[in-house]
N, C-alpha and C positions, 0 to 999 in steps of 0.2 A: 296802681296801674292795671288796666284791664288787658287780659290775654286774648279773649274773644269778645266781640261786640256784634249783636245782631239787631239790626234795625228794620222795623216794619216788614218783617219777612212773611210772604205768602207763597202758597204752593197749590196749584190747582192741577188736577187731572181731568182735563175736559170741563165739565160743568161741576165737578166735585171739588169743594174747598178742603183740602187736606190740613193745611196749616194757614191760620188766619191772623195776618198782621201781628206777628210775634215780635217782642222786643226783649233781649236778654244780654245781661253783661256778666262775664265770668272773669274773676280776678286771676292775676298771675299766681300760679301755684295752688290754686283752689281744686278741690275734688267736688265737682258737681254731678249729682245723679238725676236723670229724667226718668221719672217714675210714672207709671200708668198701666191701665188695662190694655189689652191687644186692640189695635186700631186707633188708639188716641193720637198717634203721630209722633211718638218719641223716636223711634228708629228713622222715620222720614226726616225728622229734624237733624239727627246726627249724620244722615248721608247728605243733607244739604251743606252742613259744615264741612264735611269731607269733600264735597264737590262731586259726589256720585250722582246727584240730582241737580237738573238746572232749576233755579226757583222762579217763581212767576213775578214776583215783586220783591222790592227790599234790597238790603245790603248785608254783606258779612265781612267784618274785619277780624284779622288775626295778627296780634302784635301791631296794631295801628295801621296795618296794611290792608287795603280794600282787595279782598280775593275773591269777590263775588263770582268773576267769570274766570278764575285761575283754573287750570287742571288740577287734578288731586295730588299730583307729584310735585306741583309747585307751591303747595300751600304750607308745607313744613310741618306736616302731622304724621303721626303713626296710628295705624287702626288695627284693632283686634276684633275679629268676627266670631259669631257664634259657633260657626262650622269648622273652625281651625284653619281651613284652606291651606294645608301644607301639600307641598309637592311629593307624591308617594315614592317617586323614583329616586328622591335625593336623600341623602342622610340629614341628621339634625344640623349638622355643620353647614351643609350645602343650603338648607333651607334659610338658615340665619344669615349666609353670605350672599345670597343670590342678588338681592336688591342692591347690595353694596358693590357687587361686580358690575352690575348693569350701570351703575353710577361712575364706574372707572376710578374707583378708589384704589390707592396703593395697596399691595398684598400685606404689607406691614400694618397699615391702617385697618384693613379688614380683620386680621388676626387679633388686633387689639380689641376692636369692638366686639368680636365674637367672644373673646375670652372674657371680657368684662361682663357681657350680658349673661353669659352661662354660669359665672360666679354668682351674680345677683340672684339669678333663679334656681341655682343649685342643680343644674344639669350638665355639669361638666363631664360625668361619666356616661352621658347619654350621646355625646356628639357624633359618634360613629354609627349610631343605630339609625334605621329608617322608620318613618311613622308607624308602619304596620307592627313594629316591635315595641311600640310605647303604649302605656295605658292612657286613658281619656284625660287624667290630670296631667300627665307628662306631656302629651300632645298640645294642651292648652298653654303650658309653660312655654313650649317652643314657639307657639303663635304670639305670645306676649314678648318673647325674646326677639322674634322678627321685626316687631315694632321698636323694640328698645334699640337695637343696633343702629337705627337710623339716626340717632342722637338728635331728636327734635324736642321742642319745647311743649307740644301738645299731644296727648294721647287721647284717643277716642275708643271706647269699649261698647260693642253692641251685643248684649246679653252673653257675655264670654262663658258664664258658668252654667247656663241653662241645660246643657246636655250631660252634666255630670251628676253622679248620685249625691245624696245629701252631705255625707261625710266629706267627700271630695270638695264640694262647694264651700263647706265651712273652712277647710284647710286653705284652699286657694283664695277665699275672701280674705283671710287673715295675711296671706302672702302679698295680695294686691295692696292692702292697706300698709303693710311694711314697705313695699316698694314705693308708695306715694311719699311716705315720710322720708325715705332715703333719698329719693330723686328730687322731690319738691317740684315736680312738673305739674303743668295744668292737666287735669284729667276730666273727661266727660264720660259718663258711665250710664248706659241704658239698661233698665231692668223692669220687670214687672213684680219682682219679689221685694215686698217692703222691708224684709229683714236685712237684705243686702243694702238697701238704700239707707236704712237707719244706722247701720253699723259702719258704712263706708264714707258717707257724705259729710262735707262741710255745710253744704246746702242741698236741699232737694227741691226740684221743680215738679209738682204734681201737674200732670197733664190730662186732658179730657177734650174730646172732639176738636183737636188742632189748636187747643188753647192752654196756656199755662194758668191754672187756677190758683196756686199758691206757690211762692218762691221764698223759702226760709230755712233756717237751721232745723234739724230733726226734732229737737226739743220743743221749739215753738210750734211746729207743725203738729206734733203729737198733742200738746197740751191746749193749744188754741187754733183748731182748724177753721178755716174761713168760712166753709160751707158744710152741709151734711154729707155731700159726696166724699170730701176730703176726710171727714171724721170717720166715715164708714170704711174707706179704703186703708187708712192708716190704723194699725193696731191688730193684733191677733192674740185671742179672739177679738172681733170687731165690736165696736161700741153698741150699747143697747139704745134704742130710741123708743120713747114714751110720747104718744100724742096727747096733748092737754091744752088748757088754757091759762093765760096770764091775767091775773087781776091785780094791777100795781106790781109788786114784787112777790105775789103769792102765786104758785103753780098748783093748778087743780086737775086732778085725773081721777074720774069716778069719785068715790069717797076720800081719796087720798088728797090732802092738801097741805102744803108747807111754804114757808118763806124763804126765798133765795138770797138770804142774807150772806154776804160774802162774795156773791157773783158780781162781776164788773160788766154792766151792760155798756155797750158801745154807743147807744143813743136812748132817748126817752121812749118808753113803750107805751102804745095806745092800751086803753083799758080794754079787758076781755079779748086779748089778741090769742088767736089759735097758733100754737107753737109746737115744735119738737124739743123734748128734753133729752139729751144724750149723756149717758154716764157709762165709763168704761168698766168692764167686769172686774178688773183688779182694784177699782175704787169702791166696791161693794164689799162689805165685811158682814160675817154672821154675829149677831149680838148675843152675848152670853147672859148672865144673870142681870146685870145692869145694862140698860140700853145707852151707849155712849154717843152714838151718832145722832147728829140733829134731825135726821129724816129716818124714819123706821117704818117697815112694812112686813106683812106676813105673806110667805110664799109656800108653795108646795113643790118638792123636787121631782123632776120628770125623768132626767137622764144624768147620769154621772160618768164623766170621762177622765180617768187617771191618766196623767201625763208626766208622771215621775215626780219632779219637785213640786208640781202643782196639780191640782184636780179641777177641771172645769165642770161646773154644775149648771144644768139647764133647768130652769124653774118657771113656774106660772105666777104671774102677779095679776089678779082680776082677769084672768083669761089672756093676758098678754105675755109674751116670752120675755124672760129675764135671765141673762146669764151672768155668773160671777165665779171667781176662782177662790179656792182655799188651799191651804198647805197640803202637800202630798199625803202627810200621815194623818190628816184629819178624816175621821169616819162619817160619811154622808151616804145615806141610803135612799133609793127610790121610794117616793111616797112620804118622806119626812117632811113635816111642816116646821118651817124656820122663820125666825125673825131676823131680818137683815136690813142693813142701814148704810147710808152714805152721806158724805158733806156736800151740800150745796155748792160750796166754793169750788168744787173740783168737777162740776157738770158743764155741759155746753148746751146753750139754747139757740135754736134756729127757727127762722121765720117759716110758718107752715107753707106758704106758697112759693117764695123765692129760695127758701132753703139756706139763705145766707145766715151767718152767725149774728146774733143780737148782742 
């Protein structure tokens, strides 16, 4: 059963097409992440679902009900914003209960909902404080709690962690995931942070220029990106790209030539096709005495970036940049000449012109 159904949704601001004939189905209890760079349309799409923007064309269904022209308060959603949006003059308890009082719920029902939400978010001891006396992480918990007390089936998150420092983002990301597992509500989450997307989502919708480029689970998107943009956007450090030619199943780049045995092509490839070969840094290894990888090449180390558990190495392959990771305790120095290798079964091949996966 779908919790949210979006059919042929378009949104124009004057002559500018912001969202372009989008179709999207979100299953009941699913955690869907809208991921993309700034300006791709992800927050705009979320605001359309929330009813904060009037769409130009299409329909929006929530729980099989056409809510396209419903007011936000009539859609049965709870929304959490990036900026907390708390009332500074009210206590935490007042912020949590404000919408419930406006809905004219009984005092007993309000107290029960506030108590339940504060227990879930572990903010019981903060109820008498005002927002100015809270940390950023505590304020965001209150903002989430204000959505929780509404007792709705659909929650919308608009980059709720982007104002927090790295440690707090990690902590609250875990809390949001726990919250979803506990409540099993439908959640749609907007972010430009791929780590948040990969760790939180059941499925990720990668957006660009008002379109959804790929919609799938994190593992599939990571291993089988549909085009070069998705491949480059997902993964940190990002994928390496080498421009070359395909002769049958042989890839040729300068004097480097190897067979793509093990790679699954989606269609028959024309002879002498110009392509991009993409290989992730973590799939490249340093060959020791015996060269174990099917593809091997010599590189020169240019930059070394220790990152704790791993070290990112920037190198040069025939004048082209090639990044790879090694274990943190591995000694690698600038100027070292290394032989590295990878398995063609773990690469991605993209058409040079269309940039679509082959």
